[in-house]
N, C-alpha and C positions, 0 to 999 in steps of 0.2 A: 505495499500499500505505498503510495507517495504523500510526502508532507504539501500540502498548500498554506500559503501565508496570506493571513488577514491581518484588518488595522481597526482598531478601537476607535471610536471619536475622545474616550477620555485619555485610554492607559497606553495606546501607539500599536505597535505590531508585534504579531505573537506566529507561531507555527501551529498547524493540528495536523495531525495523520488520519488518512481517512481514505475510503473504497473510491476506487475510479468512478464509481456509477453515481457518488453524489459530491461533487467538487463545486458546482454552484450556489449549496446553500448557505445560509448564512450561519458563522459559527457563534458560540458562546464565550465571551471573554473570562480567562481564567483570572484576572485582576478583579473584574468589578462586577462580572457577571450580565452585563449590555452585550445585546447583539453586535457583533463585528461582519461587515463586508470582506469579501476575498479580493485582494489584490493577486493581479496577474502579473508572474515574475519568470524571469528565466530558470532554465534548470540549473542545480549548482554544477560546475566545473570547476576543478582546482587545477594546478601545475604541479607536478611533482619532480623533485630534483633527480638526476640521472643515476645517483647511487640507490636513491631509494626504488626507482625503478627495476632498476637491476638486479638488486637482492630478492624484490618479488618475482619477477621471474625466474629466477634460482630458484628460490624456493617452492613456486609453482610446477618446475619441472624435473623436481627432486625426486619424485617416485617412479620417473620415469627412466629406463638404463641409457646411457649415453651409448651411440653406434660409434665402434673403435672400428676405424680401416689402417690399410695397410699400405705405406707409398709404394707406388709402380719400380722395380726394380729393372734398370734398363738391362743388367747383366742376364737375368733367368729370360728376358724374352728370347735374347740369341741363343740359349743352351737351356730349355727348361728343364732338365735332368740334374744340371750342376744346383744343389742347396747351398747357398751362402751362410756361414755361421758369422753373427755376427760377437765382436769382443773377444774371447778365448778359446782359439782355436785349439790348443793343446787340452781340453778339456772334451773334445768330440766323441770320444768312446765313452766316457766316465757317466 
């Protein structure tokens, strides 16, 4: 349910959460109890810093596994039977 803005003639503005089917009806002011008319306003949009956006994106994608790929090896394309061993070649048989 969305929030709608209302303005009381004595107390000022306030928000009320209502069903979409009843947005145009008047509201009761929480301060003085008088009837208040609805104010038409834009939706709420905010600017979020880049660090917060990145943290939210990482948090939301945390449950999904990351896809890991291997970089193509030009030597393997020439001779697919040769297996290249990275790092310590003396430990091949161990």
